[in-house]
MIMIVEX-74726 format. One record per residue (C-alpha): residue number from 1; residue in three letters; chain; x, z, y. Coordinates in steps of 0.25 Angstrom, whole numbers, plus 5000, padded with zeros to 4 digits. Layout:
BEGIN
    k    r  c    c1    c3    c2
  NUM  Ala  A     X     Z     Y
...
//
This chain:
BEGIN
    k    r  c    c1    c3    c2
    1  Unk  A  4649  4177  4203
    2  Unk  A  4657  4174  4190
    3  Unk  A  4662  4186  4182
    4  Unk  A  4675  4187  4187
    5  Unk  A  4671  4187  4201
    6  Unk  A  4662  4199  4198
    7  Unk  A  4673  4207  4193
    8  Unk  A  4682  4203  4205
    9  Unk  A  4670  4209  4213
   10  Unk  A  4668  4221  4206
   11  Unk  A  4682  4224  4205
   12  Unk  A  4687  4220  4220
   13  Unk  A  4674  4231  4222
   14  Unk  A  4678  4242  4213
   15  Unk  A  4692  4241  4209
   16  Unk  A  4697  4236  4195
   17  Unk  A  4692  4249  4188
   18  Unk  A  4681  4249  4197
   19  Unk  A  4685  4263  4202
   20  Unk  A  4679  4259  4217
   21  Unk  A  4665  4259  4210
   22  Unk  A  4656  4270  4217
   23  Unk  A  4640  4269  4218
   24  Unk  A  4641  4265  4231
   25  Unk  A  4652  4254  4230
   26  Unk  A  4645  4249  4217
   27  Unk  A  4631  4247  4224
   28  Unk  A  4639  4239  4235
   29  Unk  A  4645  4231  4227
   30  Unk  A  4632  4227  4218
   31  Unk  A  4625  4225  4231
   32  Unk  A  4636  4216  4236
   33  Unk  A  4633  4209  4222
   34  Unk  A  4619  4206  4225
   35  Unk  A  4621  4200  4239
   36  Unk  A  4625  4188  4231
   37  Unk  A  4610  4186  4226
   38  Unk  A  4601  4178  4232
   39  Unk  A  4590  4182  4241
   40  Unk  A  4577  4178  4246
   41  Unk  A  4573  4183  4260
   42  Unk  A  4559  4182  4267
   43  Unk  A  4559  4177  4280
   44  Unk  A  4559  4192  4285
   45  Unk  A  4573  4194  4279
   46  Unk  A  4568  4203  4268
   47  Unk  A  4573  4199  4254
   48  Unk  A  4563  4192  4245
   49  Unk  A  4562  4201  4231
   50  Unk  A  4557  4193  4219
   51  Unk  A  4554  4202  4208
   52  Unk  A  4543  4205  4201
   53  Unk  A  4548  4215  4191
   54  Unk  A  4538  4228  4194
   55  Unk  A  4548  4239  4188
   56  Unk  A  4562  4242  4186
   57  Unk  A  4561  4239  4171
   58  Unk  A  4556  4226  4174
   59  Unk  A  4568  4223  4184
   60  Unk  A  4579  4227  4173
   61  Unk  A  4572  4219  4164
   62  Unk  A  4573  4207  4172
   63  Unk  A  4587  4209  4177
   64  Unk  A  4592  4212  4161
   65  Unk  A  4586  4200  4156
   66  Unk  A  4590  4191  4166
   67  Unk  A  4604  4196  4165
   68  Unk  A  4604  4192  4151
   69  Unk  A  4601  4177  4155
   70  Unk  A  4613  4177  4164
   71  Unk  A  4627  4171  4162
   72  Unk  A  4635  4181  4155
   73  Unk  A  4645  4184  4168
   74  Unk  A  4633  4185  4176
   75  Unk  A  4626  4194  4167
   76  Unk  A  4638  4203  4165
   77  Unk  A  4640  4205  4181
   78  Unk  A  4626  4209  4182
   79  Unk  A  4625  4220  4171
   80  Unk  A  4638  4225  4175
   81  Unk  A  4634  4226  4189
   82  Unk  A  4620  4234  4185
   83  Unk  A  4628  4243  4176
   84  Unk  A  4639  4246  4187
   85  Unk  A  4628  4249  4196
   86  Unk  A  4620  4258  4187
   87  Unk  A  4631  4266  4183
   88  Unk  A  4636  4269  4198
   89  Unk  A  4620  4272  4201
   90  Unk  A  4621  4282  4190
   91  Unk  A  4634  4288  4195
   92  Unk  A  4627  4288  4209
   93  Unk  A  4615  4294  4204
   94  Unk  A  4625  4304  4197
   95  Unk  A  4632  4308  4208
   96  Unk  A  4620  4310  4217
   97  Unk  A  4614  4320  4208
   98  Unk  A  4628  4325  4206
   99  Unk  A  4631  4329  4220
  100  Unk  A  4617  4327  4227
  101  Unk  A  4615  4343  4228
  102  Unk  A  4626  4343  4238
  103  Unk  A  4618  4333  4247
  104  Unk  A  4604  4340  4245
  105  Unk  A  4605  4349  4257
  106  Unk  A  4607  4337  4266
  107  Unk  A  4594  4330  4261
  108  Unk  A  4586  4343  4264
  109  Unk  A  4579  4345  4278
  110  Unk  A  4584  4356  4285
  111  Unk  A  4574  4364  4294
//
């Protein structure tokens, strides 16, 4: 997708100033972006993951090395999406730590 199309999708999802962004809406948006990616399926309908990386660090190194080779518009979209995802994941983690104690009693078994 072109950069202008990407910007339009972002603004349609979150508003011009991104005021509609939340951890859940960001996750839904980014998941929707990945539905455009081609996938390979096995005969039993499972997705084939062709990944040889053995660590998260290796996955990240490979990702960033590939981004360096992408056309600028594509690289910008990928890096923006990763940064947006990480920022909202941090917000979600912070909020869970801040208010998690309110739900702790719901998780403990009674009896």
